[in-house]
C-alpha positions in Angstrom: 19.3 27.6 13.4 15.5 28.2 13.1 13.9 27.7 9.7 11.5 30.3 8.3 8.2 29.4 7.0 7.5 30.0 3.2 3.8 30.7 3.8 4.2 34.4 3.3 5.4 33.7 -0.3 2.9 30.8 -0.8 -0.3 32.3 0.4 -0.7 35.0 -2.5 -0.4 32.2 -5.0 -3.1 29.9 -3.6 -6.2 31.7 -5.2 -4.6 30.8 -8.5 -4.7 27.0 -8.0 -7.2 24.2 -7.8 -8.1 23.1 -4.2 -5.8 25.6 -2.4 -7.1 24.3 0.9 -4.9 21.2 0.7 -1.7 23.4 1.0 -2.8 25.4 4.0 -2.4 22.9 6.9 -3.8 23.4 10.5 -6.0 20.4 10.5 -7.3 18.9 13.6 -4.6 16.6 14.9 -1.8 18.3 13.1 1.4 19.0 15.0 3.9 21.9 14.8 6.8 21.7 17.1 9.6 24.2 18.1 12.4 23.6 15.6 15.1 24.6 17.9 14.0 22.4 20.7 14.5 19.1 18.6 17.6 17.3 17.4 16.3 15.2 14.5 13.8 16.5 12.1 11.7 14.4 9.6 9.7 15.4 6.6 7.2 12.6 5.9 6.1 12.4 2.4 3.2 10.5 0.8 4.1 11.1 -3.0 0.7 11.7 -4.3 -1.9 14.5 -3.9 -3.0 15.6 -0.6 -6.4 14.1 -0.9 -4.8 10.6 -1.4 -2.0 10.9 1.0 -3.5 12.5 4.1 -5.5 9.4 5.2 -2.6 7.1 4.6 -2.4 5.0 7.8 1.5 4.4 7.6 2.3 8.1 7.4 -0.1 9.0 10.2 1.4 6.4 12.5 5.0 7.5 11.9 4.0 11.1 12.3 2.6 10.5 15.7 5.4 8.0 16.9 8.1 10.6 15.9 6.3 13.6 17.4 5.8 11.8 20.7 9.6 12.0 21.2 10.9 15.2 22.7 14.1 15.1 20.6 12.3 14.7 17.3 9.8 16.5 15.1 7.8 15.2 12.0 6.0 17.2 9.5 4.0 16.1 6.4 4.5 16.9 2.7 2.6 15.8 -0.3 3.0 16.0 -4.1 1.8 19.3 -5.4 -0.3 19.5 -8.4 1.2 20.8 -11.7 -0.6 24.2 -11.5 1.1 24.9 -8.1 4.3 23.3 -9.2 4.6 25.9 -12.0 4.0 28.8 -9.8 6.5 27.4 -7.2 9.1 27.4 -9.9 8.2 30.9 -11.1 8.3 32.3 -7.7 11.3 30.2 -6.3 9.3 28.5 -3.6 10.7 25.2 -2.5 8.8 22.0 -1.6 7.2 22.6 1.7 5.6 20.8 4.6 1.9 21.5 5.3 2.3 21.7 9.0 4.6 24.7 9.4 5.4 25.2 5.7 9.1 24.8 6.3 11.3 23.9 3.3 11.7 20.2 3.0 15.4 20.7 2.1 16.2 21.9 5.7 15.0 18.5 7.4 17.5 15.8 8.4 15.4 13.2 6.7 12.9 13.1 3.8 11.0 9.9 4.6 8.9 8.7 1.7 6.2 6.0 1.8 5.7 4.3 -1.5 2.5 2.2 -1.8 2.9 2.0 -5.5 5.7 2.3 -8.1 3.5 4.8 -10.1 4.5 7.6 -7.8 8.2 7.6 -8.6 8.1 10.6 -10.8 6.4 12.5 -8.0 9.5 11.9 -5.8 11.7 13.5 -8.5 9.4 16.6 -8.6 9.7 17.0 -4.8 13.4 16.6 -4.8 13.8 19.2 -7.6 11.5 21.6 -5.9 13.4 21.0 -2.6 16.7 21.7 -4.4 18.0 18.2 -3.3 20.2 16.6 -6.1 18.5 13.8 -7.9 21.5 11.6 -7.4 22.3 10.5 -4.0 26.1 10.4 -4.8 25.9 14.3 -5.3 24.4 15.1 -2.0 26.4 16.3 0.9 25.7 17.1 4.7 23.5 20.0 3.9 20.9 17.8 2.2 18.4 15.5 3.9 18.7 11.8 3.9 16.1 10.4 1.3 14.8 7.3 3.0 12.0 5.2 1.6 9.5 2.7 2.9 6.2 1.0 2.0 5.6 -2.0 -0.2 7.5 -0.7 -3.1 10.7 -0.5 -0.9 10.9 -4.3 -1.3 12.5 -3.7 -4.7 13.9 -0.1 -4.6 16.5 -0.8 -7.3 14.7 1.2 -10.1 15.1 4.3 -7.8 18.4 3.3 -6.1 20.3 6.2 -7.6 17.7 8.7 -6.1 17.5 7.4 -2.5 20.0 7.2 0.3 18.3 4.4 2.2 15.3 2.0 2.3 13.5 0.3 5.2 11.8 -2.9 4.5 8.7 -3.9 6.5 7.1 -2.1 9.6 8.2 1.3 10.5 7.0 1.9 14.1 10.3 0.8 15.7 12.6 1.5 12.7 12.0 5.2 12.8 12.9 5.4 16.5 16.1 3.5 16.0 17.1 5.6 13.0 16.4 8.7 15.0 18.7 7.5 17.8 21.4 6.8 15.3 21.2 10.2 13.7 21.0 12.0 17.1 24.1 10.2 18.3 26.0 10.9 15.1 25.2 14.6 15.4 26.2 14.7 19.1 29.5 13.1 18.2 30.3 15.8 15.8 29.1 14.0 12.5 32.1 11.6 12.2 33.0 10.8 8.6 30.3 12.9 7.3 27.3 11.7 5.3 29.0 8.5 4.5 29.7 7.9 8.0 26.0 8.2 9.0 24.9 5.9 6.0 27.4 3.3 7.1 26.0 3.5 10.8 22.5 2.9 9.3 23.6 0.0 6.8 25.6 -1.8 9.7 22.2 -2.4 11.5 21.4 -4.9 8.9 17.8 -3.5 8.8 18.5 -0.4 6.5 19.3 -0.8 2.9 21.8 1.7 1.6 22.3 1.1 -2.2 25.6 2.8 -2.5 27.2 0.1 -0.5 26.0 -2.6 -3.0 27.5 -3.1 -6.5 25.5 -4.8 -9.3 27.2 -6.8 -12.1 25.5 -7.9 -15.4 26.0 -10.8 -17.5 26.4 -10.2 -21.4 22.7 -11.2 -22.0 21.5 -8.4 -19.6 20.7 -10.5 -16.5 22.3 -9.7 -13.2 25.5 -11.6 -12.4 25.4 -10.7 -8.7 24.7 -8.0 -6.2 27.3 -7.8 -3.4 28.4 -5.3 -0.8 31.4 -3.2 -1.3 32.1 -2.4 2.4 33.2 -5.0 5.0 30.6 -3.6 7.6 27.7 -4.1 5.3 25.7 -7.4 5.3 25.0 -9.5 2.2 21.4 -9.4 2.8 19.2 -6.7 4.4 16.3 -7.9 6.5 12.8 -6.6 6.9 11.4 -5.1 10.1 8.5 -6.9 11.9 6.5 -5.2 14.8 5.1 -8.2 16.7 2.9 -6.8 19.5 0.4 -4.5 17.9 -1.4 -3.9 21.1 1.7 -2.0 22.2 1.4 0.4 19.2 -2.1 1.9 19.4 -1.7 4.4 16.5 -3.1 6.7 15.3 -4.1 8.1 18.6 -4.8 11.7 17.4 -5.8 11.3 13.7 -5.3 14.1 11.3 -8.7 15.3 10.2 -8.3 16.8 6.6 -9.7 20.2 5.9 -10.1 19.2 2.2 -12.0 16.3 0.9 -10.0 13.1 1.0 -10.4 9.6 -0.5 -11.2 8.1 2.9 -13.3 10.0 5.3 -13.0 7.7 8.3 -11.1 6.7 11.3 -9.1 3.5 10.5 -7.9 0.9 12.9 -5.6 -1.8 11.6 -7.2 -4.9 13.3 -4.4 -7.3 12.3 -1.4 -7.2 10.0 -0.2 -9.8 7.6 -2.0 -12.6 5.7 -1.4 -16.3 5.2 -4.2 -17.0 2.7 -1.3 -17.5 0.2 -2.7 -15.8 -2.8 0.0 -16.1 -5.2 -0.4 -12.8 -6.9 -0.5 -10.7 -3.6 2.7 -9.0 -2.8 1.2 -7.4 0.4 0.1 -10.8 1.7 3.5 -12.2 1.2 5.7 -9.4 2.5 3.7 -8.7 5.7 3.8 -12.2 7.2 3.3 -13.4 9.8 -0.3 -12.6 11.0 -0.5 -10.5 14.1 -3.8 -9.7 15.6 -4.9 -6.8 17.7 -6.9 -7.9 20.6 -10.6 -7.1 20.8 -10.2 -4.7 23.9 -7.5 -2.8 22.2 -9.6 -2.4 19.0 -12.5 -1.1 21.1 -10.2 1.5 22.9 -8.6 2.6 19.8 -12.1 3.1 18.0 -13.5 5.1 20.9 -10.5 7.3 21.2 -10.4 7.9 17.5 -14.0 8.7 17.0 -13.9 11.1 20.0 -10.7 12.8 18.8 -11.7 13.0 15.1 -15.5 13.3 14.9 -15.5 10.9 11.9 -18.9 9.0 11.6 -17.2 5.9 9.9 -14.9 3.5 11.3 -12.8 1.3 9.0 -11.6 -2.0 10.4 -8.5 -2.5 8.2 -6.4 -5.4 7.2 -5.7 -7.5 4.1 -8.8 -9.8 4.9 -10.5 -8.2 7.8 -13.2 -10.8 8.2 -10.4 -13.3 8.9 -9.8 -11.8 12.4 -10.4 -14.6 14.9 -12.9 -12.4 16.9 -14.4 -10.3 14.1 -18.0 -11.2 15.0 -17.5 -10.0 18.5 -15.7 -7.0 17.5 -18.5 -5.9 15.0 -21.3 -6.6 17.4 -19.5 -4.9 20.3 -18.9 -1.8 18.3 -22.4 -1.8 16.7 -23.8 -1.9 20.3 -21.5 0.8 21.5 -22.6 3.3 18.8 -26.3 2.2 18.6 -28.2 5.3 17.5 -25.0 7.4 17.2 -24.7 7.5 13.3 -21.3 5.9 13.5 -21.1 3.2 10.8 -18.6 0.4 10.5 -16.8 -0.9 7.2 -14.5 -3.8 6.3 -12.9 -2.6 3.2 -11.4 -6.1 2.5 -13.8 -9.1 2.8 -13.3 -12.5 1.3 -16.3 -14.4 0.0 -15.5 -17.5 2.2 -15.2 -15.2 5.3 -18.4 -13.3 4.9 -21.7 -14.0 6.5 -24.9 -12.1 6.6 -24.8 -11.8 10.4 -21.6 -10.0 10.1 -22.8 -7.8 7.3 -26.0 -6.9 9.4 -23.8 -5.7 12.3 -21.7 -3.6 9.9 -24.9 -1.9 8.5 -26.8 -1.7 11.8 -25.9 2.1 12.3 -25.5 3.1 8.7 -27.1 2.6 5.3 -26.8 -0.7 3.4 -24.2 0.3 0.7 -22.8 -2.2 -1.7 -20.8 -5.2 -0.8 -17.5 -5.8 -2.5 -16.0 -9.3 -3.0 -12.8 -10.3 -4.9 -13.0 -13.7 -6.7 -10.0 -12.4 -8.8 -10.5 -15.1 -11.5 -13.3 -16.0 -13.7 -13.0 -19.7 -13.6 -12.3 -22.3 -10.9 -9.2 -23.4 -12.8 -7.6 -20.0 -12.7 -8.5 -19.5 -9.2 -6.6 -22.7 -8.3 -3.6 -21.3 -10.2 -3.6 -18.1 -8.2 -4.6 -20.1 -4.9 -7.8 -18.0 -4.4 -9.8 -20.9 -3.0 -13.3 -19.5 -3.6 -15.7 -21.7 -5.6 -18.6 -20.2 -7.8 -21.0 -22.0 -5.4 -19.5 -20.1 -2.5 -19.9 -16.8 -4.3 -23.5 -17.5 -5.5 -24.6 -18.6 -2.0 -23.0 -15.5 -0.5 -24.6 -13.0 -2.8 -28.0 -14.8 -2.7 -27.9 -14.4 1.1 -26.9 -10.7 0.8 -29.7 -10.0 -1.8 -32.1 -11.9 0.3 -31.4 -9.8 3.3 -31.9 -6.5 1.7 -28.7 -5.6 -0.2 -29.2 -4.5 -3.7 -25.6 -3.8 -5.0 -22.7 -6.2 -5.1 -19.4 -5.4 -6.7 -17.0 -8.1 -7.9 -13.3 -7.6 -8.5 -11.3 -9.7 -11.0 -7.8 -9.5 -12.6 -6.9 -10.1 -16.2 -3.6 -11.3 -17.5 -2.9 -13.9 -14.8 -0.5 -16.6 -15.5 -1.7 -19.5 -17.7 -4.9 -17.4 -18.4 -7.0 -18.1 -21.4 -9.8 -16.2 -23.1 -12.3 -18.7 -21.6 -11.0 -17.8 -18.1 -12.0 -14.2 -18.7 -15.2 -14.6 -20.5 -16.2 -16.9 -17.5 -16.5 -13.7 -15.5 -19.6 -12.8 -17.6 -21.2 -16.1 -16.9 -20.5 -15.6 -13.1 -22.0 -12.1 -13.1 -25.0 -13.1 -15.1 -25.6 -16.1 -12.6 -25.2 -13.6 -9.7 -28.1 -11.5 -11.2 -30.3 -14.5 -11.8 -29.8 -15.9 -8.4 -30.2 -12.4 -6.8 -33.4 -11.6 -8.5 -34.9 -15.0 -7.3 -33.7 -14.5 -3.8 -34.8 -10.8 -3.6 -38.0 -11.4 -5.4 -37.5 -8.2 -7.4 -35.4 -7.0 -10.4 -33.7 -3.7 -9.2 -30.5 -5.5 -8.0 -27.1 -4.6 -9.4 -23.8 -6.2 -9.9 -20.6 -4.3 -10.9 -17.7 -6.2 -12.5 -14.3 -4.4 -12.0 -11.2 -5.7 -13.8 -7.6 -4.7 -13.2 -4.5 -5.7 -15.1 -2.3 -8.2 -13.3 1.3 -7.2 -12.5 3.8 -9.8 -11.2 5.5 -8.5 -8.0 8.7 -9.3 -6.3 8.6 -11.6 -3.3 5.7 -13.6 -4.6 5.6 -16.9 -6.5 4.7 -15.1 -9.6 8.0 -13.0 -9.5 9.1 -15.4 -12.3 6.0 -15.1 -14.4 5.8 -13.4 -17.8 3.4 -10.5 -17.8 0.6 -10.5 -20.4 0.9 -8.3 -23.4 -1.4 -5.3 -23.2 -2.9 -6.1 -26.6 -3.8 -9.6 -25.2 -5.5 -8.0 -22.1 -7.4 -5.5 -24.2 -8.7 -8.2 -26.6 -9.9 -10.3 -23.6 -11.6 -7.3 -22.0 -13.5 -6.7 -25.3 -14.5 -10.4 -25.4 -15.8 -10.1 -21.8 -17.7 -6.9 -22.5 -19.4 -8.7 -25.5 -20.3 -11.6 -23.3 -21.8 -9.4 -20.5 -24.0 -7.8 -23.1 -24.9 -11.0 -24.9 -28.1 -11.1 -22.8 -29.5 -7.6 -22.6 -32.0 -8.6 -19.9 -29.0 -9.5 -17.6 -26.4 -7.1 -19.0 -28.4 -4.0 -18.2 -28.0 -5.0 -14.5 -24.3 -5.5 -14.7 -21.9 -2.6 -14.5 -18.4 -3.0 -16.2 -15.4 -1.1 -15.2 -11.9 -1.9 -16.4 -8.3 -0.6 -16.7 -6.7 -1.2 -20.0 -3.3 -3.1 -20.2 -1.0 -0.3 -21.0 -0.5 1.4 -17.6 0.0 -2.1 -16.1 2.9 -2.7 -18.4 4.7 0.3 -17.2 3.9 -0.6 -13.6 5.5 -4.0 -14.4 8.6 -2.3 -15.7 9.0 -0.3 -12.5 8.1 -3.1 -10.1 10.5 -5.7 -11.4 13.1 -3.4 -12.8 16.8 -3.0 -11.7 19.0 0.1 -11.5 19.1 0.5 -15.2 15.4 1.5 -15.1 16.3 4.6 -13.0 17.4 6.5 -16.0 13.9 5.7 -17.7 12.2 7.2 -14.8 14.4 10.3 -14.9 14.0 10.7 -18.6 10.2 10.3 -18.3 10.1 13.0 -15.5 12.1 15.4 -17.8 9.6 14.7 -20.5 6.7 15.7 -18.2 5.7 12.6 -16.4 3.7 13.5 -13.2 1.0 11.7 -11.2 1.3 8.6 -13.4 -1.2 6.6 -11.1 -3.9 9.0 -12.5 -5.4 8.1 -15.8 -5.7 11.7 -17.0 -2.0 12.2 -16.5 -0.4 8.9 -17.5 1.1 8.7 -21.0 2.0 5.3 -22.3 3.6 6.9 -25.3 5.9 9.0 -23.2 7.0 6.0 -21.1 7.5 3.7 -24.1 9.7 6.4 -25.9 11.8 7.1 -22.9 12.2 3.4 -22.2 13.4 2.6 -25.7 15.7 5.6 -25.7 17.5 4.4 -22.4 17.2 0.7 -22.5 17.8 -0.4 -26.0 21.4 0.7 -26.1 22.0 -1.5 -23.2 20.6 -4.6 -24.9 17.4 -4.9 -22.9 13.8 -3.4 -23.4 10.4 -2.9 -21.7 9.3 -6.3 -22.8 12.5 -7.9 -21.5 11.5 -6.6 -18.0 7.9 -7.4 -18.3 6.7 -10.1 -20.7 9.7 -12.3 -20.3 9.4 -15.4 -18.0 12.5 -15.8 -15.6 14.3 -18.9 -15.0 14.7 -20.6 -11.6 18.3 -19.7 -11.0 18.2 -16.1 -12.4 19.5 -13.5 -10.0 16.5 -11.2 -9.3 17.1 -7.5 -8.5 15.8 -7.8 -5.1 17.4 -11.1 -4.0 19.6 -9.3 -1.6 16.5 -7.9 0.3 15.1 -10.5 2.7 11.3 -10.5 3.1 11.7 -13.7 5.1 10.3 -15.8 2.4 12.5 -18.6 1.2 13.2 -18.3 -2.5 13.0 -22.1 -2.9 9.7 -22.1 -1.3 8.4 -19.4 -3.6 9.7 -21.4 -6.7 8.0 -24.5 -5.4 4.7 -22.5 -5.0 5.2 -21.2 -8.5 5.5 -24.7 -9.9 2.4 -25.7 -7.8 0.4 -22.9 -9.5 1.3 -24.2 -12.9 0.0 -27.6 -11.8 -3.0 -25.9 -10.3 -2.2 -27.1 -6.8 -3.9 -25.2 -3.9 -2.2 -24.4 -0.6 -4.1 -24.0 2.6 -3.9 -21.1 5.0 -1.2 -21.9 7.6 -3.2 -20.1 10.3 -5.4 -23.1 10.7 -3.1 -25.9 9.4 0.4 -27.1 10.0 3.3 -25.0 8.8 4.3 -25.3 5.1 7.7 -23.8 5.5 7.5 -20.4 3.7 10.5 -19.5 6.0 9.2 -16.2 7.6 8.8 -17.3 11.2 12.2 -18.9 11.7 14.2 -16.4 9.6 12.4 -13.4 11.2 12.3 -15.0 14.6 8.6 -14.3 14.7 5.4 -16.4 15.0 1.7 -16.3 14.0 -0.4 -14.3 16.6 -4.0 -15.1 16.6 -6.8 -15.2 19.1 -9.3 -15.7 20.3 -7.9 -13.9 23.3 -10.8 -14.4 25.7 -11.1 -10.8 26.3 -14.1 -8.7 25.8 -14.7 -5.1 24.5 -15.9 -4.2 28.1 -15.8 -1.8 29.8 -17.1 0.0 26.7 -20.8 0.3 26.8 -23.7 1.7 24.8 -23.4 5.4 24.5 -27.0 6.1 25.6 -27.0 3.8 28.6 -26.1 6.4 31.1 -23.5 4.2 32.7 -20.9 6.9 32.6 -19.0 9.4 30.5 -17.2 8.2 27.4 -13.8 8.9 29.2 -15.0 6.8 32.2 -15.9 3.9 29.9 -12.5 3.8 28.3 -10.7 3.4 31.6 
């Protein structure tokens, strides 16, 4: 049956809320398909505000992949701000999609992409507004499957009771296979109902269905084991890895938001995965192996995306974009292509040891010279050995001196506080580094109007990393070190005036730590916090540590555990971790060995350029590192103003 739009009920309410344009839809690149002509319908959600969610690369890719199928449709939905939430409850308007304003509860699948655990309460708001029962066990065939992906899905246990299934890893091929399974189940008459469909998904070995796994606990609160409770379900669920990125040239038709968003650009993922081996970095660990897009594919994607969207900035995305084996040729080719066209390039993620001024000059050739951002992460060489961030202070100073000497005036340095084995001296060392940057920069530039901004984030140990066993630092320790750092920066006013200082206190990080390494018992904490008003916990103005602390104590203490038990407690080698049955490809013994190496301050090389060090990903996932150079060129792309043919001809 056709599903009616809720827009006639929604539209009169929009003048009463902030930024009403975010709920209107109709953007360039948006898709609205005939409901009755499709078999499987997906509502894709990024569980944050529209301005944060609309540029999300993962959602945009899956949106296009699904809508290219004749038998499927996909629409987008985002978290609504509390002002609209209140009005929707008052007027009985359900959670809706922005494309056709259809009720989310009418779709076959609610697919949610979690980049961070701090959006969990926003999922509960959406479920409640959509009239989907919070608990998966209370849903029937009239409700959508609630399926999650994204980095947080690598430990979905804290929200296991709220979801039907999770997909680990890349989604391009997974959503197609899931759509096929749902379509076949429907055409067969929905055998065995909702459980029958969930069992079909779980039996693939690549979709995690929590209801088919039981968790037993030891008397001291630790997990005894996680085991399947159905014979057709595997003991471990594997992540998905899309190997040939050149075959998946998405987004082809990017959605251009009507409202302001956090990233106003066309983004191309130039490679996926990272083997630098930073021990704190979950994204680098779980996305292995490295898979590069070829230079000619990047060129075609950029031209198509700029033509379709009209964006005047192109973001070349990856976890460390300057590590692409052909990055110099990519940037010079694109800079040539858009000479005089007011189309600028950006590398959002750049390592100090992969940066050079020639590359930066190409990036800024068609745009203004904005600030450069680097992430040393640790304030001393000792702590950088611990975290395997192999960047020396000499490397950093040489890099910023070259930048200041070539006309840049602003450098931003990103660090973390609360790292394993960290001392006060490691953090205060950040001030010494920043002051030396200013001294060297003034000398290189021959002027005093240069700036350095120091940005500090609290470290949170993450699953599937060598630090998954580490104790998280107490927030009071972090806040004390941040004050010591501030005092050290300002100890020399002639230098301190040129150093900006931005930091996040340690209290939100503690809750993120609870959610990132929690087990199923944490689910009731999330639900209680939501009932107590928790919304948009990733936003400082909405987050309440007091609320989360109170709810955690209320739920966890009767079970003999606590927030500190999940966060500031160091794990033992043989402890069963909540995510051990979810296979990221990384060998747990290798992760433990790397954790021990970190405590001994032993560095590990990047396996892209050195022999394999047996992390386990390539053999267990039947994959391999894919890097260039390919020997291809960006041709036949040519300079826009050359008169050598139309843009469409150049792309052929």
